[in-house]
N, C-alpha and C positions, 0 to 999 in steps of 0.2 A: 362718592368718598364714603357717605352715613346715609342713614334713611333720613330722609327730607323731614320727616315728623320727630326726630329727635333734637334736643336742644342741642345747639352751636358749640357750648363750652361746658365743662362741667365744674363750673362756679358761677357766683354772682358776678356780673361786670358794671361797674360804673359806666355812665355816658354823660356827655357834654356835647350837645349837638350831634353829628356824628360820631364824633368819637367817644370810641370804647375803652376803656381801661381793665385790665386785667390782672388782680391780685398776684396770678403766679407768675405773669409777665415781670411785676415790679419785682418780686423777688427773686428772679434767676437771670434777669435783662443783664446785670453787671457780670457776673461770672461769664455767662455766655460770651458778650460782648468782648470781653479779656481773652477768652480761648479761641473765640473764630477769629477776629480781627489780626491775632498773633499768626494764623495760617493761610488767611486768604492772600494770594499774590497782589503788587501793586498794580492799581487799575482795573481790578477784575470786576467782571460782568458776573452778576450773581441773580439767579432764579429762586426765589422763595415758594417754597410748596406749602399750603395750609397755613397762610401767614397768620389767621388770627384778627387780632385788632390793628396789627402794624407797628406796634410798639419797639419788637427788637429790631425791626428794619429801621426805623427813626434812629436807634439807639447806635447802631453797627454804621450807618453812613454820617451820624455826626461824630463819632469816633475816629473814622476813616473816610475823611472827605474824598478821596480818591476813587471810592467805590462807587459803581451803577448799580441799583438794586432795583429788581422787578420782585414786587410781592403778587401772590396770588392765593385765592380761595373761592371755592363754590359757592359760598355764603354771600348774598347779596349786602348786608348788613356790615359783615366782615369787611368787604373790599371799600365798602363807603368810609368806615373808620380809619382801613390803611391809606386811603385818598386823603381823607381830612388829616391825617398825623404829617402826611407828606407835604404839606402847605410848610413845614417848618425845617424842610430837608433841602431847601436851595436847588430844587431841581435834580438830585441825586437821586431821587424814588421817583421810579417811572409808575403811570397809572396802575393800577391791581388789576390783574387778568383774571377771568372769570374760567380756571383750571379745575377739574375734577379727575384726579389721576387713576379712577375706576373705567373713566370713558375708553373708548377704545380710540387711539392715535390723539388722544391727549395732547401730545407735543406737534401736532402739525402745523407749519405755518410760523413754528417759534424759532428764533434764531440760536445759533451755537451760544453758548455761555462757558464762563471758567470754574461756575461752582454752583453748584445745586444745595440749599440748605431746607431742611425739613425737621422742625422740632413738635416732638410731643403729637404726632399724628397717627403712627403705625399700630399702637395699642388702641387707640380709640377710633378705629376704622376695621372695615372687614381686611383679611389677608390679602384680598385681592388689591387693595390699596397700596400694599407694598410691593407686588408685583408689577402693578402700573407704574412707580415709582422708578424701580429700577430699568423698567422697560424705557421708559423716557428720559432716563438719565444716559444709557447708552445709546441713544439718537442726538442726545442735545449737547452732551458734553466735548469741550475739547480734547484731545489727546493727552493734554497734561491738567485736564480738569479732576475735581474730585466731588463726590457726593458726602457731605456732610450729615449726621443724623444725630438727633439730641434726644433723649428721653430715658425711660426706666426700662430695663431687658433682665430677662431669666439666665442666670448664669451657674445652673445645676445647683450644687450643694452652697456656692458662694453666695445665692441669690439673697440680696437682704428680705427679711421677713417683713418689711415694710411693702418691699414690691409683691410678694407673694399675696399679702393683703388686698393690694391694689388689683392685683390680677381676679381675685375671686369678686372683687366688687364690680368690676368692670363687667366680667362674664355674667353676673346677675341683670346688669342694664341691658347687656347684647351680647348672646352666645358666640356672635361672630369677633367680638373685641376680645381684647387680653394682652398682659404684658408679654411679650414676645420672648420666646428663647434666643438669645444671641447666635447660638449655632445655626437655627432655621435661617436669621437672617444673613449669616455668613453664607449659607448654601445657597440663598436665593441670589446674594451679589456674585457668585460664581457661575452662576446659570448666565450672566450676562456679561460675564468679561471682567467683572469687577473682584479686588482683593480689598480685605480690611489691613490698613496699613498704620492705623493708631488707634488706641482706644485710652480716652482721657477720663479720669474720676471726676464728677461735678458734684455739687451739694446735692444733699437728698438723694442720696442713692441714683443718680442720673447718671447717663455717659453721653461722652461726646464720641460719636465715631466718624472716622474718615475712610472712605473706599476711593482707590483709585483703579485705574484700569490695566488690567494685565501686569500688574506688580508682582512678583513671586514673594 
């Protein structure tokens, strides 16, 4: 997904045993939990892409004990963290999978899911990661399933100045990274038979986007 020599996060993380703690997750997990849990169907099977520490997963299954949540991350330390946090999830978090959405056929041997959730990945990865994410979603999601993306986006003249500054700083780190134009993400979704059906404004100029198959 990213250069293996690059840091796995753009922040300093705390650590107790295998459990990593993300300052950004601490800030945004409440709003994300509220928004996402209101949209996931009862008993949903959820695959999370680029789970990071696993704290979002634990927050969601704690709030919604009917969910079955599978975290994933290409980084072994992040997977170990998610598995450690899963000890508090009463079996509702599955073992974290080693998935890299830039890898060909990363979805092979995975079962159909009702939702795919991905936060703060497509701007801190090459555009191929977004392509791979939608390719996998088209193969893994049930007909009524949805792909949920969380993070910052560019929206033309309406783009928040902080997101423009963030875009510039990301490109300085890696020219393949950057805050993606929402129009580009919508176009990519369309190439895979998906349409954005909801745009929810979140704190700190982030969005929660919902994509569904073949909905006009």
